[in-house]
BAVEX-395180 format. One record per residue (C-alpha): residue number from 0; y, z, x. Coordinates in steps of 0.2 Angstrom, whole numbers, plus 5000, padded with zeros to 4 digits. Each point is the difference from the previous one (the first is absolute). Layout:
BEGIN
<r pos="NUM" Y="Y" Z="Z" X="X"/>
...
//
This chain:
BEGIN
<r pos="0" Y="6710" Z="4606" X="5919"/>
<r pos="1" Y="4995" Z="5012" X="4986"/>
<r pos="2" Y="4982" Z="5002" X="4995"/>
<r pos="3" Y="5004" Z="4992" X="4983"/>
<r pos="4" Y="5005" Z="4984" X="5009"/>
<r pos="5" Y="4985" Z="5001" X="5011"/>
<r pos="6" Y="4988" Z="5001" X="4985"/>
<r pos="7" Y="5009" Z="4985" X="4992"/>
<r pos="8" Y="4999" Z="4990" X="5016"/>
<r pos="9" Y="4981" Z="5004" X="5001"/>
<r pos="10" Y="4997" Z="4995" X="4982"/>
<r pos="11" Y="5009" Z="4984" X="5002"/>
<r pos="12" Y="4989" Z="4995" X="5016"/>
<r pos="13" Y="4984" Z="5005" X="4991"/>
<r pos="14" Y="5005" Z="4990" X="4985"/>
<r pos="15" Y="5004" Z="4985" X="5010"/>
<r pos="16" Y="4984" Z="5001" X="5009"/>
<r pos="17" Y="4990" Z="5001" X="4984"/>
<r pos="18" Y="5010" Z="4985" X="4993"/>
<r pos="19" Y="4996" Z="4990" X="5016"/>
<r pos="20" Y="4981" Z="5005" X="5000"/>
<r pos="21" Y="4999" Z="4995" X="4982"/>
<r pos="22" Y="5009" Z="4983" X="5003"/>
<r pos="23" Y="4988" Z="4996" X="5015"/>
<r pos="24" Y="4985" Z="5005" X="4989"/>
<r pos="25" Y="5005" Z="4989" X="4986"/>
<r pos="26" Y="5003" Z="4986" X="5013"/>
<r pos="27" Y="4982" Z="5003" X="5007"/>
<r pos="28" Y="4993" Z="5000" X="4982"/>
<r pos="29" Y="5009" Z="4984" X="4996"/>
<r pos="30" Y="4995" Z="4991" X="5016"/>
<r pos="31" Y="4982" Z="5006" X="4997"/>
<r pos="32" Y="5001" Z="4994" X="4982"/>
<r pos="33" Y="5006" Z="4983" X="5005"/>
<r pos="34" Y="4990" Z="4998" X="5016"/>
<r pos="35" Y="4983" Z="5002" X="4991"/>
<r pos="36" Y="5002" Z="4984" X="4989"/>
<r pos="37" Y="5007" Z="4991" X="5015"/>
<r pos="38" Y="4985" Z="5005" X="5010"/>
<r pos="39" Y="4989" Z="4994" X="4986"/>
<r pos="40" Y="5009" Z="4983" X="4999"/>
<r pos="41" Y="4999" Z="4998" X="5019"/>
<r pos="42" Y="4982" Z="5004" X="5000"/>
<r pos="43" Y="4997" Z="4988" X="4985"/>
<r pos="44" Y="5010" Z="4986" X="5009"/>
<r pos="45" Y="4991" Z="5003" X="5016"/>
<r pos="46" Y="4983" Z="4999" X="4991"/>
<r pos="47" Y="5005" Z="4984" X="4992"/>
<r pos="48" Y="5006" Z="4993" X="5016"/>
<r pos="49" Y="4984" Z="5005" X="5009"/>
<r pos="50" Y="4990" Z="4993" X="4986"/>
<r pos="51" Y="5009" Z="4983" X="5001"/>
<r pos="52" Y="5001" Z="4999" X="5019"/>
<r pos="53" Y="4983" Z="5005" X="5004"/>
<r pos="54" Y="4991" Z="4984" X="4994"/>
<r pos="55" Y="5014" Z="4990" X="5008"/>
<r pos="56" Y="4997" Z="5009" X="5017"/>
<r pos="57" Y="4982" Z="4997" X="4998"/>
<r pos="58" Y="5003" Z="4981" X="4997"/>
<r pos="59" Y="5011" Z="5000" X="5015"/>
<r pos="60" Y="4988" Z="5008" X="5011"/>
<r pos="61" Y="4986" Z="4989" X="4993"/>
<r pos="62" Y="5011" Z="4984" X="5004"/>
<r pos="63" Y="5003" Z="5006" X="5018"/>
<r pos="64" Y="4982" Z="5003" X="5002"/>
<r pos="65" Y="4996" Z="4983" X="4993"/>
<r pos="66" Y="5013" Z="4992" X="5012"/>
<r pos="67" Y="4992" Z="5009" X="5015"/>
<r pos="68" Y="4983" Z="4995" X="4995"/>
<r pos="69" Y="5005" Z="4982" X="4997"/>
<r pos="70" Y="5008" Z="5000" X="5018"/>
<r pos="71" Y="4984" Z="5007" X="5007"/>
<r pos="72" Y="4990" Z="4987" X="4991"/>
<r pos="73" Y="5011" Z="4985" X="5006"/>
<r pos="74" Y="4998" Z="5007" X="5018"/>
<r pos="75" Y="4981" Z="5001" X="4998"/>
<r pos="76" Y="5000" Z="4982" X="4993"/>
<r pos="77" Y="5010" Z="4994" X="5014"/>
<r pos="78" Y="4989" Z="5008" X="5013"/>
<r pos="79" Y="4984" Z="4993" X="4991"/>
<r pos="80" Y="5007" Z="4983" X="5000"/>
<r pos="81" Y="5005" Z="5001" X="5018"/>
<r pos="82" Y="4982" Z="5007" X="5004"/>
<r pos="83" Y="4993" Z="4985" X="4990"/>
<r pos="84" Y="5010" Z="4988" X="5009"/>
<r pos="85" Y="4995" Z="5007" X="5017"/>
<r pos="86" Y="4982" Z="4999" X="4994"/>
<r pos="87" Y="5001" Z="4982" X="4995"/>
<r pos="88" Y="5008" Z="4995" X="5016"/>
<r pos="89" Y="4987" Z="5009" X="5010"/>
<r pos="90" Y="4987" Z="4992" X="4991"/>
<r pos="91" Y="5007" Z="4982" X="5003"/>
<r pos="92" Y="5003" Z="5004" X="5018"/>
<r pos="93" Y="4981" Z="5006" X="5002"/>
<r pos="94" Y="4995" Z="4983" X="4992"/>
<r pos="95" Y="5011" Z="4991" X="5012"/>
<r pos="96" Y="4994" Z="5009" X="5015"/>
<r pos="97" Y="4982" Z="4997" X="4994"/>
<r pos="98" Y="5003" Z="4982" X="5006"/>
<r pos="99" Y="4998" Z="5005" X="5018"/>
<r pos="100" Y="4981" Z="5002" X="4995"/>
<r pos="101" Y="4999" Z="4981" X="4996"/>
<r pos="102" Y="5001" Z="4996" X="5019"/>
<r pos="103" Y="5017" Z="4992" X="4999"/>
<r pos="104" Y="5012" Z="5003" X="5015"/>
<r pos="105" Y="5011" Z="5013" X="4991"/>
<r pos="106" Y="5018" Z="5002" X="5006"/>
<r pos="107" Y="5009" Z="5011" X="4988"/>
<r pos="108" Y="5003" Z="5005" X="4982"/>
<r pos="109" Y="5017" Z="4995" X="4993"/>
<r pos="110" Y="5010" Z="5005" X="4985"/>
<r pos="111" Y="5009" Z="4987" X="4989"/>
<r pos="112" Y="5018" Z="5005" X="5001"/>
<r pos="113" Y="5009" Z="4984" X="4993"/>
<r pos="114" Y="4998" Z="4983" X="4992"/>
<r pos="115" Y="5009" Z="4984" X="5002"/>
<r pos="116" Y="5014" Z="4997" X="4987"/>
<r pos="117" Y="4996" Z="4981" X="5000"/>
<r pos="118" Y="4990" Z="4996" X="4985"/>
<r pos="119" Y="4992" Z="4986" X="5009"/>
<r pos="120" Y="4995" Z="5010" X="5015"/>
<r pos="121" Y="4985" Z="5012" X="5000"/>
<r pos="122" Y="5005" Z="5011" X="5015"/>
<r pos="123" Y="4997" Z="5019" X="5001"/>
<r pos="124" Y="5008" Z="5012" X="5013"/>
<r pos="125" Y="4989" Z="5012" X="5009"/>
<r pos="126" Y="5005" Z="5016" X="5008"/>
<r pos="127" Y="4990" Z="4996" X="5017"/>
<r pos="128" Y="5005" Z="4988" X="5013"/>
<r pos="129" Y="4998" Z="4997" X="5019"/>
<r pos="130" Y="5000" Z="5018" X="5004"/>
<r pos="131" Y="4984" Z="5002" X="4990"/>
<r pos="132" Y="4992" Z="4985" X="5009"/>
<r pos="133" Y="5003" Z="4987" X="4986"/>
<r pos="134" Y="5004" Z="4982" X="5005"/>
<r pos="135" Y="5003" Z="4984" X="4991"/>
<r pos="136" Y="4985" Z="4991" X="4992"/>
<r pos="137" Y="4990" Z="5016" X="4998"/>
<r pos="138" Y="4991" Z="5002" X="4983"/>
<r pos="139" Y="5004" Z="5012" X="4986"/>
<r pos="140" Y="4986" Z="5006" X="4989"/>
<r pos="141" Y="4996" Z="5014" X="4987"/>
<r pos="142" Y="4983" Z="5007" X="4995"/>
<r pos="143" Y="4998" Z="4986" X="4987"/>
<r pos="144" Y="5004" Z="4985" X="5012"/>
<r pos="145" Y="5012" Z="4989" X="5008"/>
<r pos="146" Y="5018" Z="5003" X="4997"/>
<r pos="147" Y="5011" Z="4990" X="5012"/>
<r pos="148" Y="5005" Z="4997" X="5018"/>
<r pos="149" Y="5014" Z="5007" X="5011"/>
<r pos="150" Y="5014" Z="4987" X="5002"/>
<r pos="151" Y="5013" Z="5010" X="5009"/>
<r pos="152" Y="5001" Z="5016" X="5010"/>
<r pos="153" Y="5014" Z="5012" X="5006"/>
<r pos="154" Y="4997" Z="5017" X="5009"/>
<r pos="155" Y="4998" Z="5010" X="4984"/>
<r pos="156" Y="4997" Z="4988" X="4986"/>
<r pos="157" Y="4990" Z="4984" X="4997"/>
<r pos="158" Y="5000" Z="4986" X="4987"/>
<r pos="159" Y="4985" Z="4995" X="4990"/>
<r pos="160" Y="4997" Z="4983" X="4992"/>
<r pos="161" Y="4990" Z="5003" X="4984"/>
<r pos="162" Y="4984" Z="4989" X="4996"/>
<r pos="163" Y="5008" Z="4993" X="4985"/>
<r pos="164" Y="5015" Z="4992" X="5009"/>
<r pos="165" Y="5001" Z="4981" X="5001"/>
<r pos="166" Y="5001" Z="5001" X="5019"/>
<r pos="167" Y="4984" Z="5010" X="5002"/>
<r pos="168" Y="4983" Z="4992" X="5004"/>
<r pos="169" Y="4984" Z="5007" X="5007"/>
<r pos="170" Y="4983" Z="4992" X="5004"/>
<r pos="171" Y="4988" Z="5005" X="4987"/>
<r pos="172" Y="4982" Z="4997" X="4993"/>
<r pos="173" Y="4991" Z="5003" X="4984"/>
<r pos="174" Y="4989" Z="5015" X="5004"/>
<r pos="175" Y="4984" Z="4993" X="4991"/>
<r pos="176" Y="5000" Z="4982" X="5004"/>
<r pos="177" Y="5009" Z="5002" X="5017"/>
<r pos="178" Y="5010" Z="4985" X="4996"/>
<r pos="179" Y="5016" Z="5000" X="5011"/>
<r pos="180" Y="5018" Z="4997" X="4994"/>
<r pos="181" Y="5018" Z="5006" X="5001"/>
<r pos="182" Y="5008" Z="5013" X="4989"/>
<r pos="183" Y="5019" Z="4997" X="4997"/>
<r pos="184" Y="5012" Z="5010" X="4990"/>
<r pos="185" Y="5009" Z="4993" X="4985"/>
<r pos="186" Y="5015" Z="5011" X="4999"/>
<r pos="187" Y="4992" Z="5010" X="4986"/>
<r pos="188" Y="4986" Z="5012" X="4999"/>
<r pos="189" Y="4987" Z="4986" X="5001"/>
<r pos="190" Y="4994" Z="4990" X="5015"/>
<r pos="191" Y="4992" Z="4983" X="5002"/>
<r pos="192" Y="4984" Z="4997" X="5009"/>
<r pos="193" Y="5002" Z="4983" X="5008"/>
<r pos="194" Y="4989" Z="4986" X="5008"/>
<r pos="195" Y="4984" Z="5005" X="4991"/>
<r pos="196" Y="4990" Z="4983" X="4997"/>
<r pos="197" Y="4999" Z="4993" X="4983"/>
<r pos="198" Y="4981" Z="5001" X="5000"/>
<r pos="199" Y="4999" Z="5018" X="5006"/>
<r pos="200" Y="4994" Z="5012" X="4986"/>
<r pos="201" Y="5013" Z="5014" X="4997"/>
<r pos="202" Y="4998" Z="5013" X="4986"/>
<r pos="203" Y="5013" Z="5011" X="4992"/>
<r pos="204" Y="5001" Z="5017" X="5008"/>
<r pos="205" Y="4993" Z="4994" X="5016"/>
<r pos="206" Y="5006" Z="5011" X="5014"/>
<r pos="207" Y="5012" Z="4993" X="5014"/>
<r pos="208" Y="5001" Z="5008" X="5017"/>
<r pos="209" Y="5008" Z="4996" X="5017"/>
<r pos="210" Y="4990" Z="4988" X="5011"/>
<r pos="211" Y="5008" Z="5005" X="5016"/>
<r pos="212" Y="5001" Z="4982" X="5006"/>
<r pos="213" Y="5019" Z="5001" X="5001"/>
<r pos="214" Y="4998" Z="5012" X="5015"/>
<r pos="215" Y="5014" Z="5011" X="4991"/>
<r pos="216" Y="4991" Z="5009" X="4986"/>
<r pos="217" Y="4984" Z="5010" X="5003"/>
<r pos="218" Y="4985" Z="4992" X="4991"/>
<r pos="219" Y="4993" Z="5008" X="4984"/>
<r pos="220" Y="5016" Z="5008" X="4993"/>
<r pos="221" Y="4999" Z="4999" X="4981"/>
<r pos="222" Y="5013" Z="4988" X="4993"/>
<r pos="223" Y="4997" Z="4998" X="4981"/>
<r pos="224" Y="4990" Z="4992" X="4987"/>
<r pos="225" Y="4999" Z="4983" X="4992"/>
<r pos="226" Y="5009" Z="5000" X="4983"/>
<r pos="227" Y="5002" Z="4982" X="4996"/>
<r pos="228" Y="4991" Z="4984" X="5006"/>
<r pos="229" Y="5008" Z="4982" X="4996"/>
<r pos="230" Y="4990" Z="4985" X="5006"/>
<r pos="231" Y="5013" Z="4986" X="5000"/>
<r pos="232" Y="4995" Z="4982" X="4995"/>
<r pos="233" Y="5008" Z="4993" X="5016"/>
<r pos="234" Y="4998" Z="5008" X="5017"/>
<r pos="235" Y="4988" Z="5008" X="5012"/>
<r pos="236" Y="5003" Z="5018" X="4997"/>
<r pos="237" Y="5000" Z="5013" X="4986"/>
<r pos="238" Y="5015" Z="5009" X="4994"/>
<r pos="239" Y="4994" Z="5018" X="5001"/>
<r pos="240" Y="5011" Z="5015" X="4994"/>
<r pos="241" Y="4996" Z="5017" X="5009"/>
<r pos="242" Y="5007" Z="5017" X="4994"/>
<r pos="243" Y="5002" Z="5012" X="5015"/>
<r pos="244" Y="4991" Z="5017" X="4999"/>
<r pos="245" Y="5016" Z="5009" X="5006"/>
<r pos="246" Y="5014" Z="5001" X="4987"/>
<r pos="247" Y="5014" Z="4999" X="5012"/>
<r pos="248" Y="5013" Z="5007" X="4987"/>
<r pos="249" Y="4991" Z="5017" X="5001"/>
<r pos="250" Y="4996" Z="5003" X="5018"/>
<r pos="251" Y="5008" Z="5015" X="5009"/>
<r pos="252" Y="4991" Z="5000" X="5017"/>
<r pos="253" Y="4991" Z="4987" X="5011"/>
<r pos="254" Y="4989" Z="5000" X="5015"/>
<r pos="255" Y="5006" Z="4989" X="5014"/>
<r pos="256" Y="4985" Z="4992" X="5009"/>
<r pos="257" Y="4999" Z="4988" X="5015"/>
<r pos="258" Y="4992" Z="4982" X="4998"/>
<r pos="259" Y="4985" Z="4994" X="5009"/>
//
């Protein structure tokens, strides 16, 4: 190859190199020219998105925190209620156990776990039975007074006839005058004091207690108070209504004691 041809070839290579360099430079300049506005737009969009999403994120975080705090509050309320219930039960049990100090022959403290489904029968089911020393005809009381008597017993359960049942009766006396009679249930929350002579003075709110003469109920147990007195025109005895001290619809525990 002649020198002339070599020079021509070198010239062509240099020219092509310069053209390629120039083309790449123009591309870089064009990309830079386009990239700058695109970056600005991207930055602007990102800023707007952050501006809009930031409050939403804060709201979501606050909502999650509120839900967490609400759950904690609910748990604390449940624990508080549970503690309150335990406190109330312990208080009632202490009141029942204080009956021991009255000199009665204490047998056991029982919890009410059921009621008779018969609307005419006032029977409660207790969670203590023969295994706890309970037997038929034992007496059930609360810190307020007479509640009923045991009518049936199994190994782990017992059945208590309430004072208001029509089949319930107990030897009683007026605490002040010492006049003796019989308390009988009426099937409701009231009782009748029977066999009080017509001429005997009885006042409203007089206290009625057990007399112990039936050899079943210890004497001196509070029964209730006189709420109504009706002297019939015909007959030997007064018609006296007595409201028991114990509201048998609200009792949860009873103390079982032995008779005389």
